[in-house]
N, C-alpha and C positions, 0 to 999 in steps of 0.2 A: 504493499499500499504506499509506503513511504517513498519508494524510488522516484517517481515522477515529481513529487513535491520537492524533495531535497536537490535532486539533479536539476530540476527546472530553475531553482534559485542559485545553485552553484554556477550554471551555465548562463543564467540570465536569459532564458528563453521559455517559451511555451512548449510543453511536452504532453504527449498523450500516449497511453500504452494499453494494449489489449493482453488480458491474462486469460489463457486457455488452461482450465483446470478441470479437476474431477472432485465431486464430493468424497471426502475420506471415509465416509460410511457407505453410502449407496453406490458410489461409482458413477453417478450421473454427471454428464459433462456441462460445464458452465463457462460462458465467454463474459468476462468482466472488464468494462471499459473504465480507465481511470485518467485523470488529468492531473496537471500541476497544481491545481487548487483543490485537490483531493475530492472533486466531484466523481461519482461513480454511476454506472448503470450496468444492468446485467441483461444480456440478450434474451434470455429465458425468463418470460414474464412471471411464470409461476414460482420461480426460485426467489428465496428470501435468504441470500447467503449470510453465513456467519463465518468469522475467521477465528482460529485458535492462534494466539501468540504466546510463545513460551516465556516463562520467567527465565532471566538470565542471571547467574551468579557472577557478578562482576569480579569478585575476588579470585575466581577460577577461570576467568575468561582466557581462552587461548586460541580462539578462531582467528584467521586472517583478517577479517573485517566483521563489523557489526551485521552487515547484510548477510554474510555466510551464517551466522549464528541464527538470525531470524529465519532466513529462507529455509535452511535445513530442517527446521522444526515447526514451521507454521503450516497450517492446513486449512482448507476451506470446507465448508459444509453447506449443503443444499438449503438447509433450514434448521430451525431450532430443534425440531423433532430428530433429525439425523444426528445433530450434535449431542442430544441427550442420549440417544442409543449408543453411539460411539463411546461416550463416557461411561455408560452403565456396563459396557462390554469389557472395559479395561480399568485398570487402576488410574484413578484420576491423575493426570500429569500436572506438573507444576506450570501454571499459566492462566490465561483468561480466554474465555470464549466472548467475542465482541461482534456485534452487528457491524456492517461496514460504516455505517454513520458514526458509532462509537470508536472504531479503529481510526477513522479520519480525524475526529476530534481529539483523540489521545495523541495522534501523531503530531497534530498542530502544536499541542502543548509541549510534547517532549522535544521535537525539533526546533520549535521557535527560538529556543535559546542559542542555537547555532547561528541564527541571523539576526540577533538582537542588537548588535553593534555595527555601525557604520564602518566602511573601510577607512 
């Protein structure tokens, strides 16, 4: 979710990305469109996607970049029902299940500090 937001600001240009993914529980395909202002849409009108974002223990962080840490462990779900089924089938992982609106809002908060100061 954060890639077009962060990179759009770093490059000072408008960016749009298409995410082709599958629900981690049901396997249904989704096409999610994101832009540099964290606006999103999903091609499949019946989908109401959720995103699982892992909790990162920064004291043990060894990934090459923060993007690797999140991308390797973040997954999308078609709907809240699929996310609940996934969680019930497994030991609850450390992290949060967020709607895409919540993910966009938290990304703005977390990444805003990177761009708070003028050059």
